C-alpha positions as CSV (number, residue, x, y, z in Angstrom):
1,M,-2.7,-8.6,24.5
2,N,-3.2,-4.9,24.0
3,K,-5.4,-3.8,21.1
4,S,-5.9,-0.4,19.6
5,S,-8.9,0.6,17.5
6,W,-8.9,2.7,14.3
7,Q,-12.0,4.7,13.5
8,S,-13.4,3.6,10.2
9,R,-15.6,5.8,7.9
10,R,-16.7,5.2,4.4
11,R,-17.5,7.8,1.9
12,H,-18.3,7.4,-1.8
13,G,-19.1,9.5,-4.8
14,R,-22.6,10.2,-6.1
15,R,-22.0,9.7,-9.8
16,S,-20.5,6.7,-11.6
17,H,-18.2,6.4,-14.5
18,Q,-20.0,4.6,-17.3
19,Q,-17.3,2.0,-17.8
20,N,-16.2,1.5,-14.2
21,P,-19.2,1.9,-11.8
22,W,-17.0,2.3,-8.7
23,F,-15.6,5.6,-9.8
24,R,-17.1,8.8,-11.0
25,L,-15.7,11.2,-13.5
26,R,-14.7,14.4,-11.9
27,D,-15.8,17.7,-13.4
28,P,-13.0,19.7,-15.1
29,E,-13.3,22.4,-12.5
30,D,-12.6,19.9,-9.7
31,R,-9.6,18.4,-11.5
32,S,-7.7,21.7,-11.7
33,D,-6.5,23.6,-8.8
34,S,-8.1,26.9,-8.0
35,Q,-6.0,29.8,-9.1
36,A,-6.3,33.2,-7.5
37,A,-6.3,36.2,-9.8
38,Q,-3.7,38.6,-8.6
39,S,-4.6,42.0,-9.8
40,A,-5.4,45.5,-8.7
41,Q,-6.8,48.7,-10.4
42,D,-6.8,51.1,-7.5
43,S,-3.9,51.0,-5.2
44,S,-5.5,53.6,-3.0
45,H,-7.5,50.9,-1.2
46,G,-6.1,50.1,2.2
47,D,-4.0,46.9,2.6
48,D,-4.5,46.5,6.3
49,E,-7.5,44.3,6.0
50,S,-7.3,40.6,5.2
51,P,-9.8,39.3,2.7
52,S,-12.0,36.2,3.3
53,T,-11.3,33.0,1.5
54,S,-13.0,32.6,-1.9
55,S,-13.7,29.2,-3.4
56,G,-14.0,30.6,-7.0
57,T,-12.3,33.1,-9.1
58,A,-15.0,33.9,-11.6
59,G,-15.4,37.4,-10.3
60,A,-11.7,38.1,-10.7
61,S,-11.4,36.9,-14.3
62,S,-12.4,40.2,-15.9
63,V,-10.4,42.6,-13.7
64,P,-7.1,44.0,-14.9
65,E,-4.0,42.5,-13.4
66,L,-1.2,44.3,-11.6
67,P,1.8,42.5,-10.0
68,G,1.9,42.8,-6.3
69,F,-1.9,43.0,-5.7
70,Y,-4.6,40.4,-5.1
71,F,-8.3,40.9,-6.0
72,D,-10.8,39.3,-3.6
73,P,-13.9,38.3,-5.7
74,E,-16.2,38.2,-2.6
75,K,-15.3,41.7,-1.3
76,K,-14.7,43.0,-4.8
77,R,-11.6,44.8,-3.4
78,Y,-7.9,44.8,-4.1
79,F,-5.3,44.0,-1.5
80,R,-1.5,44.4,-1.6
81,L,0.5,41.2,-1.5
82,L,3.3,41.3,1.1
83,P,6.7,39.7,0.2
84,G,6.9,38.0,3.6
85,H,4.8,39.0,6.5
86,N,4.1,42.0,8.8
87,N,3.0,42.5,12.3
88,C,-0.6,43.1,11.4
89,N,-2.6,41.0,9.0
90,P,-0.3,39.2,6.7
91,L,-1.4,38.5,3.1
92,T,1.1,36.5,1.0
93,K,0.8,34.3,-2.1
94,E,1.5,31.2,0.1
95,S,-1.3,32.1,2.5
96,I,-3.7,32.7,-0.3
97,R,-2.8,29.4,-1.9
98,Q,-3.3,27.5,1.3
99,K,-6.7,29.0,1.9
100,E,-7.8,28.1,-1.6
101,M,-6.5,24.5,-1.3
102,E,-8.4,24.1,2.0
103,S,-11.5,25.6,0.4
104,K,-11.3,23.2,-2.5
105,R,-10.7,20.2,-0.1
106,L,-13.8,21.1,2.0
107,R,-15.9,21.5,-1.2
108,L,-14.9,18.1,-2.4
109,L,-15.5,16.5,0.9
110,E,-19.1,17.8,0.7
111,E,-19.5,15.8,-2.5
112,E,-18.3,12.7,-0.6
113,D,-20.7,13.1,2.3
114,K,-23.2,10.3,1.5
115,Q,-22.3,7.4,3.8
116,K,-23.2,3.8,3.5
117,K,-21.7,1.2,5.8
118,A,-19.6,-1.6,4.5
119,D,-19.4,-5.2,5.7
120,T,-15.8,-6.2,5.2
121,N,-14.5,-9.4,6.7
122,S,-11.5,-10.4,4.7
123,D,-7.9,-9.3,4.0
124,R,-5.3,-7.9,6.3
125,L,-2.9,-5.0,6.3
126,F,0.5,-4.8,7.9
127,T,1.1,-1.4,9.6
128,V,4.0,0.5,10.8
129,N,3.0,3.2,13.3
130,D,5.3,6.1,14.4
131,V,5.1,6.6,18.2
132,K,5.6,9.8,20.2
133,V,8.7,8.6,22.0
134,G,10.4,7.9,18.6
135,G,10.7,4.7,16.7
136,S,8.0,2.4,15.4
137,K,5.4,-0.1,16.5
138,Y,4.2,-2.9,14.2
139,G,0.7,-4.4,13.9
140,I,-1.6,-6.2,11.5
141,I,-5.1,-4.8,10.8
142,N,-7.4,-7.8,10.5
143,L,-10.4,-6.6,8.5
144,Q,-12.5,-9.5,9.8
145,S,-13.2,-7.2,12.7
146,L,-14.6,-4.4,10.6
147,K,-18.3,-4.8,11.3
148,T,-21.4,-2.6,11.1
149,P,-22.7,-0.7,12.9
150,T,-19.7,0.2,15.1
151,L,-17.2,0.3,12.3
152,K,-14.2,-0.3,14.6
153,V,-11.1,-1.9,13.3
154,F,-9.0,-3.7,15.9
155,M,-5.3,-3.9,15.2
156,H,-3.5,-7.0,16.4
157,E,-0.3,-5.9,18.0
158,N,2.6,-7.9,19.2
159,L,4.8,-6.3,21.8
160,Y,7.6,-6.0,19.2
161,F,8.7,-2.4,19.4
162,T,11.8,-0.7,18.2
163,N,13.2,2.8,18.5
164,R,14.6,2.5,15.0
165,K,13.1,4.0,11.9
166,V,11.5,1.6,9.4
167,N,12.9,2.5,6.0
168,S,11.0,-0.1,4.0
169,V,8.7,-3.1,4.5
170,C,7.1,-5.8,2.4
171,W,5.3,-9.1,2.8
172,A,7.4,-12.2,2.5
173,S,6.4,-15.8,1.5
174,L,8.7,-18.3,3.2
175,N,6.4,-21.1,4.4
176,H,3.3,-20.0,2.4
177,L,2.0,-16.8,0.8
178,D,2.5,-13.8,3.0
179,S,3.7,-15.9,5.9
180,H,6.2,-13.3,7.1
181,I,7.0,-9.6,7.1
182,L,10.4,-8.2,5.9
183,L,11.4,-5.1,7.7
184,C,14.5,-2.9,6.9
185,L,15.5,-0.9,10.0
186,M,17.9,2.0,10.1
187,G,21.0,1.9,12.1
188,L,21.0,3.7,15.4
189,A,24.2,5.1,17.1
190,E,26.7,2.2,17.0
191,T,24.0,-0.3,16.1
192,P,24.1,-1.2,12.4
193,G,21.0,-1.4,10.2
194,C,19.4,-4.7,9.7
195,A,16.8,-6.6,7.6
196,T,14.5,-8.6,9.9
197,L,12.1,-11.4,9.0
198,L,9.1,-11.6,11.3
199,P,6.5,-14.4,11.2
200,A,3.0,-13.0,10.6
201,S,1.8,-15.3,13.4
202,L,3.4,-12.9,15.9
203,F,0.5,-10.6,15.4
204,V,-2.3,-13.2,15.8
205,N,-4.2,-13.0,19.2
206,S,-5.3,-16.6,19.3
207,H,-2.3,-18.3,20.8
208,P,-3.2,-20.7,23.7
209,A,-2.2,-19.6,27.2
210,G,1.2,-20.8,28.2
211,I,2.5,-21.3,24.7
212,D,5.2,-19.0,23.6
213,R,4.7,-17.0,20.5
214,P,7.1,-17.6,17.6
215,G,10.0,-15.1,17.7
216,M,12.0,-13.4,15.0
217,L,13.1,-15.8,12.3
218,C,16.3,-14.1,11.3
219,S,18.0,-10.8,11.0
220,F,20.7,-9.7,8.6
221,R,23.0,-6.8,9.1
222,I,22.8,-4.3,6.2
223,P,23.6,-0.6,5.7
224,G,20.6,1.7,5.5
225,A,18.1,0.4,2.9
226,W,15.9,2.6,0.8
227,S,13.8,-0.3,-0.5
228,C,13.2,-4.0,-0.3
229,A,11.4,-6.8,-2.2
230,W,10.7,-10.5,-1.7
231,S,11.2,-12.9,-4.6
232,L,8.5,-15.4,-5.7
233,N,10.6,-16.4,-8.7
234,I,11.7,-20.1,-8.5
235,Q,15.1,-19.1,-9.7
236,A,15.6,-16.9,-6.7
237,N,13.7,-19.0,-4.1
238,N,13.7,-17.8,-0.5
239,C,15.5,-14.6,-1.5
240,F,15.0,-11.0,-0.8
241,S,16.7,-7.9,-2.2
242,T,17.5,-4.6,-0.5
243,G,18.2,-1.4,-2.4
244,L,21.0,0.5,-0.7
245,S,23.1,3.5,-1.5
246,R,24.8,2.6,-4.8
247,R,24.3,-1.1,-4.3
248,V,21.7,-3.9,-4.6
249,L,22.1,-6.7,-2.1
250,L,20.5,-10.1,-2.8
251,T,20.2,-12.4,0.2
252,N,19.1,-16.0,0.6
253,V,17.4,-16.4,4.0
254,V,18.0,-20.1,4.2
255,T,21.6,-20.4,3.1
256,G,22.7,-16.8,4.0
257,H,24.4,-16.5,0.6
258,R,24.6,-13.0,-0.7
259,Q,25.2,-11.3,-4.0
260,S,26.1,-7.6,-4.3
261,F,25.5,-5.5,-7.5
262,G,27.1,-2.1,-7.6
263,T,25.1,0.8,-9.0
264,N,25.8,4.5,-9.6
265,S,22.9,5.8,-7.6
266,D,20.7,5.1,-4.6
267,V,18.1,2.3,-5.3
268,L,14.7,3.7,-4.2
269,A,12.3,1.0,-5.6
270,Q,12.4,-2.7,-6.4
271,Q,10.3,-5.5,-7.7
272,F,11.0,-9.1,-8.8
273,A,9.5,-10.5,-11.9
274,L,7.7,-13.8,-11.5
275,M,8.0,-15.5,-14.9
276,V,11.5,-14.4,-15.8
277,P,14.5,-14.2,-13.5
278,L,14.8,-10.4,-13.3
279,L,14.9,-7.9,-10.5
280,F,13.8,-4.4,-11.5
281,N,15.2,-1.4,-9.7
282,G,14.4,2.4,-9.8
283,C,17.2,4.8,-8.9
284,R,17.5,8.3,-7.6
285,S,19.3,9.2,-10.8
286,G,16.1,8.4,-12.8
287,E,17.5,5.2,-14.2
288,I,15.4,2.0,-14.1
289,F,17.4,-1.2,-14.7
290,A,16.8,-5.0,-14.4
291,I,19.3,-7.4,-12.9
292,D,19.5,-10.8,-14.6
293,L,19.5,-13.1,-11.6
294,R,21.2,-15.8,-13.7
295,C,24.4,-13.7,-14.1
296,G,26.9,-13.5,-11.3
297,N,27.6,-10.2,-9.8
298,Q,31.2,-10.3,-11.0
299,G,30.3,-10.9,-14.6
300,K,29.2,-8.5,-17.3
301,G,25.8,-8.0,-18.8
302,W,23.7,-8.4,-15.7
303,K,21.8,-5.2,-16.6
304,A,19.1,-6.7,-18.8
305,T,16.9,-3.6,-19.4
306,R,17.5,0.1,-19.0
307,L,14.9,2.9,-18.9
308,F,15.3,6.5,-17.9
309,H,13.2,9.1,-16.1
310,D,14.1,12.8,-15.7
311,S,13.8,12.6,-11.9
312,A,14.3,10.1,-9.0
313,V,12.2,7.0,-9.5
314,T,10.1,6.3,-6.3
315,S,8.0,3.3,-7.4
316,V,8.2,0.5,-10.0
317,R,5.3,-2.0,-10.7
318,I,5.5,-4.9,-13.2
319,L,2.2,-5.7,-14.9
320,Q,1.0,-9.3,-14.9
321,D,2.1,-10.3,-18.4
322,E,5.6,-8.9,-17.5
323,Q,5.8,-7.0,-20.8
324,Y,5.0,-3.6,-19.3
325,L,6.3,-1.7,-16.3
326,M,4.7,1.3,-14.5
327,A,7.0,3.8,-12.8
328,S,6.6,7.1,-11.0
329,D,9.2,9.7,-10.1
330,M,9.7,12.8,-7.9
331,A,8.6,15.2,-10.7
332,G,5.1,13.8,-10.6
333,K,5.5,11.8,-13.8
334,I,3.8,8.4,-14.0
335,K,4.8,6.4,-17.1
336,L,3.9,3.0,-18.6
337,W,6.9,1.4,-20.3
338,D,6.9,-1.3,-22.9
339,L,9.8,-3.6,-21.8
340,R,10.1,-5.1,-25.3
341,T,10.7,-1.8,-27.1
342,T,11.9,0.2,-24.0
343,K,9.5,2.9,-25.0
344,C,7.1,4.9,-22.9
345,I,3.6,4.2,-24.3
346,R,1.4,6.1,-21.9
347,Q,1.5,8.8,-19.3
348,Y,-0.9,9.4,-16.4
349,E,-1.4,13.1,-15.8
350,G,-2.4,14.9,-12.6
351,H,-0.1,13.2,-10.0
352,V,1.6,15.8,-7.7
353,N,5.1,15.2,-6.4
354,E,8.1,17.4,-5.9
355,Y,10.5,15.5,-3.7
356,A,8.5,12.9,-1.7
357,Y,9.0,9.1,-1.6
358,L,5.5,8.0,-2.8
359,P,4.3,4.6,-3.9
360,L,2.1,3.4,-6.8
361,H,-0.8,0.9,-6.6
362,V,-1.6,-1.0,-9.8
363,H,-4.8,-3.2,-9.8
364,E,-5.2,-4.9,-13.2
365,E,-8.3,-6.9,-12.2
366,E,-10.2,-3.6,-11.7
367,G,-8.2,-1.8,-14.5
368,I,-7.1,1.0,-12.2
369,L,-4.0,2.9,-11.0
370,V,-4.0,4.6,-7.6
371,A,-1.5,7.1,-6.3
372,V,-1.5,9.6,-3.4
373,G,0.1,12.9,-4.3
374,Q,2.2,15.3,-2.2
375,D,-0.9,17.5,-2.1
376,C,-2.6,14.8,-0.1
377,Y,-5.1,14.0,-2.9
378,T,-5.7,10.3,-3.8
379,R,-6.1,10.0,-7.6
380,I,-7.5,7.0,-9.5
381,W,-6.8,6.5,-13.2
382,S,-8.1,4.1,-15.8
383,L,-5.2,1.7,-16.4
384,H,-6.1,1.3,-20.1
385,D,-6.6,4.8,-21.3
386,A,-4.9,6.9,-18.6
387,H,-8.2,8.8,-17.9
388,L,-8.5,10.3,-14.5
389,L,-11.5,8.7,-12.9
390,R,-11.7,10.1,-9.5
391,T,-9.9,12.5,-7.1
392,I,-10.4,11.9,-3.4
393,P,-9.5,14.7,-1.0
394,S,-7.9,13.9,2.3
395,P,-10.2,14.0,5.3
396,Y,-7.4,16.0,7.0
397,P,-6.1,19.4,6.0
398,A,-3.2,19.1,3.6
399,S,0.1,18.6,5.5
400,K,3.5,17.1,4.7
401,A,3.1,15.1,7.9
402,D,-0.3,13.7,7.1
403,I,0.0,12.4,3.5
404,P,-2.5,9.5,3.4
405,S,-1.5,5.9,2.9
406,V,-3.9,3.8,0.9
407,A,-4.5,0.1,0.1
408,F,-6.9,-1.3,-2.4
409,S,-8.6,-4.7,-2.5
410,S,-10.7,-6.1,-5.3
411,R,-12.8,-8.1,-2.8
412,L,-13.3,-6.5,0.5
413,G,-15.3,-9.0,2.5
414,G,-13.9,-12.2,0.9
415,S,-14.8,-13.9,-2.4
416,R,-18.2,-12.2,-2.6
417,G,-16.8,-8.9,-1.5
418,V,-16.7,-5.7,-3.6
419,P,-13.8,-3.4,-4.6
420,G,-12.7,-1.0,-1.9
421,L,-10.1,1.6,-1.1
422,L,-8.8,1.9,2.5
423,M,-7.2,5.2,3.4
424,A,-5.2,5.7,6.6
425,V,-4.6,9.3,7.9
426,G,-3.2,9.7,11.4
427,Q,-5.1,7.3,13.6
428,D,-8.2,7.2,11.4
429,L,-9.0,4.6,8.7
430,Y,-11.5,5.5,6.0
431,C,-13.1,3.1,3.6
432,Y,-14.3,4.1,0.1
433,S,-16.3,1.2,-1.4
434,Y,-18.4,0.2,-4.3
435,S,-22.2,0.6,-3.7
């Protein structure tokens, strides 16, 4: 069986938050983006020389401002801002902003430069990798192989490969917890989309020679799905949902029975409650609603709860007591809702999103909320008071194509393990762990 390795690095902060020792409180200067002062006093200076990038703007704070000009605090000179570009040395607001963001990222990486190796030998991650020829390849990262000092993570791959795009994926518990993986694949040409259930044992490399691996359990034809969720609620046993365009489809994988619930918008996020028979859905319209699984799809009143954001909802997470729900949207808003009063009781500031489909990660045991912004920064908040605990820059330059994916575990390394955050960017895997 082929294996591919992911480089693993671990970086951690140098200061600790007094209430949560894994995270440090960022300085106010680090929590705010650098802003270039755009001003000029003497337009007679030539504009044919590009200034060097400056990491601070203290020198520009006292100079008079003039629209259309930029003051470089290092050269103490003024340069004309061009509306687009020219054939010489372009200087635009966008280029200045990109240079300042890169300068800030490099500065923050310097603060993360102390390395200490981690010994993690538990947990696993299911991965979907885009390949150069188009489509996706699947694998499971087994963290038991993450060892010092080599810090190489071997990804167990099966040969299951598809040239279809994976729209959504989640763990499924059919035989036991996380026994399968549910994949929603886009349609291609005349081939319809489908939801496929794969046994996790497909990705284990310990099958005896001569014994066939288990194949695909089942596949259901569906239109293109925006989201999917597996039910652990006993009243919807062996069921999964798919969020489609203006529809929610509930499917029983054993009987094949389906229920369809019409909506007025695309369903971008879903999660089943465990203690009550409800399926929560977040829509492109900004609406969040719960489907009462006890009601038939032809009856009335199946919308048990309704909440509203001002922008498309990209992630919903139900807290353990099922009295609160966390949601994020495409305007960068992260809100904690009280499901009993249908009121927003807390907001988490600093998340950056303008149009991307980005998830939330809630970890109540550690009391934290984790989200990666469209600016490629990973931010960690205190779940209880919404305080921003830490901002982690991407090891890669900020890019729409390289927004990091993260996963958090309270016990990297098993029952005696420590909290840790794994960050995947490109083909690299980084580990940020408690020390």
